[in-house]
N, C-alpha and C positions, 0 to 999 in steps of 0.2 A: 880321480882319473876317469878316463872315458870307458864306458861299458856299453856295448851294443845291445839294442833292445830287439825283441822278437815279437811279432804280432800275436803269437800264441800265449805269451806270458799273461798272467793275471795282472790287473792294475796294481795290486799291492807289490808284486815283484818288480814291475817296471818302474814304479814310483821310487822304490828303494834304490835301484840302480841309478835313477836320474839324480837323486839327492847326493849319492856318493860321488857322482861325476862332477859335482860342484867344487870339489877340492882336488889338489894335486895327488894326495894319497891320504888314507885314513889317519887322522890325528895331526895332519899337516896344517899349518897356519896359512899356507899359500892357497889362494882360492881363485876360481874363474869368475865367481860372482861374490858380491859383498855379503857380509854376515846378515845384514838387514834383509837383503833379498832372499837369502837362504831361509831365514826365519819365516818370511812371508810364504815361501813355497811350502814349507813344512805345515804351516797353518792351513793352506788351501788343500793340501793332500790329506790331512786328517779329516777335513770335512768331506772330501770326495770318497774316502774309504768307507764311509757309512753306507754308501750306495753301490760302489763299484769294486770293493776290495777283492772279492773272489771271482770277478767277472773277467774272462780273457779279453784282451784289447780288441780282437777281431769280432767279438760278440756284442760290442757296445754299439748300438744302433740309434737312430734319431729318436725313436720312441723313448728309449731310456734317458736320453738327454732332456727331452721335454718333461718326462716325469720328474727328473731331478730339479728342473727349473720350477715346476709347480709345487713340489714338496718343500723345497728350500725357501721359497718365497713366503712361507708361513712364518719364518723366524729371521729372515735376512733380506736385505735390500738388493735391488737389481744390480748395482755396481759390484757388490761383493760376489754375487752369483756369476756374473760375467768373468770376473777375475779367476774364480775357481774353475769354471769350465774352460777358460783360456789355458790354464795349466794342463788340464786333461787333453785339450786339443794338441798342445805342443808335444806331449808324451806320445800320443797316438801318431802324430806326423813323424816323429823320430823313429817309431817302430814300423812305419809304413802301413799303419792300420787305418789311417784317415783317407777315405775314398772320395771319388768325385760325387757320389751320392750324398755323403756327409757335407761336402762343400756346398752343394746345391741346396740342401734342405735345412742346414743348421742356421738358426736365427738367434743372435744374442738378444737379450732383453734391452728395451730402450733405456739408455743411460739417464740416470736421475741427476739433476743439478742439485747439489746439496744446499740446504738452507743455510743462512748465516748462523754461525754458532750463537747461542744465547748466553749472555753474561748475567751473573747475579748482580742485583742492585746492592748498594752499600748496606742497606738494611738486611737483605737476605744473606749477604756475606757475613755480617756480624752474627746473625742468628745461627748460621751453619757452624761457624767456628765456636760459638758458645756451646752449642749442643755437642760438638765433637770433643770438646775439652771437659765435658761434664761427667764422663764415665771412663774408668781406666781401660776397659776393653776397646774403647774407641780412640785411645791416644794415638795409635799408629795413623789413623785417618787424619787426626788433628795435625800431627807433625808433618805428614805428607802434604796436606793442603796448604799449610803455612809456607813450606818451602816452594811448592809449585807456584803459588800466587806471588811470592816474593821474587821469583826468578823467571817466570813465564815459560818454564820448561814444560814440554809435552809429556804425556804419560810414558811413551816409549823412551824418551830421554831420561826421565826420572828413574825408570826401572833399570836403565843401562848404566847408572852411575856406579863407579868403583869407589872404594874408600880413598884411593889415591887421587881421585879427581877433585877432592875437596882440599883446598888450601886454607886452613883456618888462620894462618898468620897473615896472609894477604887478603883474606876474606873474598876469595873468588871460587867459582865453580866452573869446571871445564866439561864441555859437551864433546864427546869423542865422535869420530867419523862413523864408527860401527853402529852407533845407535841414533845418529842424526838422520833426519828424513832425506837430506841431500847435503851436498858440500857447502851450501850457503848457511846451513844450520850448525856448522862446526863453529864454536865460539867460546869465549870466556866471559862469564857473567859475574859482575860484582854483587856481593851480598851485604845487605845492611844487618843491623844487630838482630832483628827478628828472625831473619833467615839463618844467621849463624846459630842462634839458640835452637831453632828447629833441626838443623843439620847435626848439631851436637846430640840432640835426643835420638835422632835416627842412628847415629854412630854408636851410641850406647846400646840401642836395641840390637844392632848388627853384631856387636861384640858378644852380647848375651846369646846370640844364635850361632856363634862360632866363626864369624867373619872378623879376622884379626890382621890379615895381610892387606897391603895397599892394592893388590890385584883382586881381592875379594869384592863381591858386590855389596853395595850399601844396603840393598834390600834383597836378601838371599831367596833362592827358590825353595818352596816347601815341597819336599819329595814325599813326605808322609806326615801324619799328625805328630807334631812336636819334633819333627826331624827336618833340618834345613841343609841345603847344599850351597855353601858360600861361593862356589865356583860357577854357579848358574844364576841368572837374574830372575827376579820374581816374575811369574807369569802374568798375563793380562787379567786373569781372574784372581790374582793373589790376595786382594782385599775386598773382593766383591761383596761378601757377606756383611762386613763391617760398614762398607760404603752404603749399601742398601738400607741398613738400619739407621745410619746417621741422617741420610737425606729424607727418609720418611719421618723421623723424629723432628727434623727441622722444618717439615712441611714444604720441601722443595723436591717433589718427586721426579721432576724433569731433568734434574742436574746429572750430567755425565762427568766422568773424571776429566775428560779432555776440556770441559768447559772451564776448568780452573785456569788454563792458559788464556782463554779468551777473556775471562774476568780480569786477569792480571793486566793484559794489554789495554782493556777498556778503562781500567783505573788510571793507567798512564795517559791515555788519550784525554780523559776527563780532566786531568791535571794540566793539560796543555803541553805535554812532552812532545818535542818535535819528532816527526816520522823517522829521520835518520837515527835518533837516539833509541827509539823503539826497535828499529831493525838491529841495532847493535846488541840489544838485550834479548830480543825474541828470535833473532835469526830471520830467515827468509819468510816474507809474508806475501801472499798472492796479491796481484794488482786489485782484484775485487775487494779483498779485505783491507788493503791500504786505503782505498777510497772510503770504505766504511769507517775506519778509525780516523781518517782525516775529517770526515763530517762530524764525528763526535768531538774531535779536538776543536774544530771551528765553532761548534755550538757552545763548548765550554768557554772559549774566548769571548764569544758574543755575550754570554751571560755575565762574564766578568766586566765587560765594557758597560753593559746596561746597568749593572749594579753601581758602577762608578758614577754614571750620569744620574741615576736615580737617588744618589746620596745627597742631592741638594747643591752640589758645586756649580751646576750649569742648568740652564733652562733652554728649551727650544722655543724660539719666537720668530714667526714669519720665515720659517725655513732656515734660520741661522742660529748658531749657538751663541748665546749671550750670557754674560754673568748677571746674576740677579742684583737688583738695586740694593746697595748697602744701606743699612739703617743709619740715620743721622747720629753721629757720635756726640753725646752730650757730656760735657765735663761736669763732674759732680762736686767740684771744689767750691763753687759758689752758686747761689740761686740766680735765675735769669735777670732779676731786677738789678742786682749788684753788678753783673757782667755788663749790662747796658750803661750803668753809671760810669764804670771804668772806661768803656769805649768813648763816651762823651768827654770824659776828662782828658783822655789822650788826644782827642781831636782838638779840644780847646788849647791844650799845651802846644800843639803844633802851630795853631793859628797865632798864638801869642809870640812864639819864637820867630815866626815869619815877620810879624809886625815890628818887633824889636830890631830885627836885622835891617829892615828897610829904613827905619828911623836913624840908625847909626850911619847908614850909607849916606843919607841926605846931609846929616851934620858934617860928616867928613868932606863931603863935596863943597859945603859952604866954607 
């Protein structure tokens, strides 16, 4: 419900009221903004509180904003910093604490164009999975990675899975709106046997942590050591420690959790899967990434064609495809000398038959 903000409030107080106004009433499922957007706002506000928690809104000046940009840039990218300060800006505007001086002097950081995600090679993928399955304390990473690469689900989509979203009978996985990046990412994903095996292991783990209802999360939130809340999804850092250990042991230090999705789509592209089929599996893909996956798919097709032509079925001659000369077939039933004699015998027989026919014709005519 709507709560007015005052410019004398501290940032902590104003942010709490702003979050509460995202729903119709405390505990209500009706919202003015989606749960995904609300979760993002909470994440931005947690970061902002480290700097502005006890600072009144009317005391936040341009110098503090510049300090925040400088300090935060040590551990975070420009795009994330702009999103966080954009949240602060909206709160200050709502409280009428954003002045003309702020408007004139505030400069967001230059936006960074993200690099194309990096995918594991088939060899790196095998090594990563071998390492993850080698120790019991890494099994969660192993099961997670198997399911993510078998379904192309993102980290947010994986963490948002409810037990009821898994249909083992039909072998499908449902991505809900509340954890999908946008409405184009709401989808039903078919699972092959490897994915079914992985999701079964994750369901066994969830049951051992107290998740038994279809509405409980497949990967529950850890609220304290050895204490899990099945009504909340695992946080973004829920398996950070195990993930870091596995990727270091596998000698793939650059690998991020989100790269599992890119690896899954890359494997599909390498196999020549058409873009429409990829979209049905992975959901919305940006135009830039579609072009990237299309180039991978075309390269895979070209390799397949080259392999076919290199197999000896065709040769390139004078710019044309021609079949190679076939070797002369030699019958092994008789040596060449005998074949020559048989050919002469047949020719003599034909001549004799012709001569006899002509003689009979002459006699009949006489």
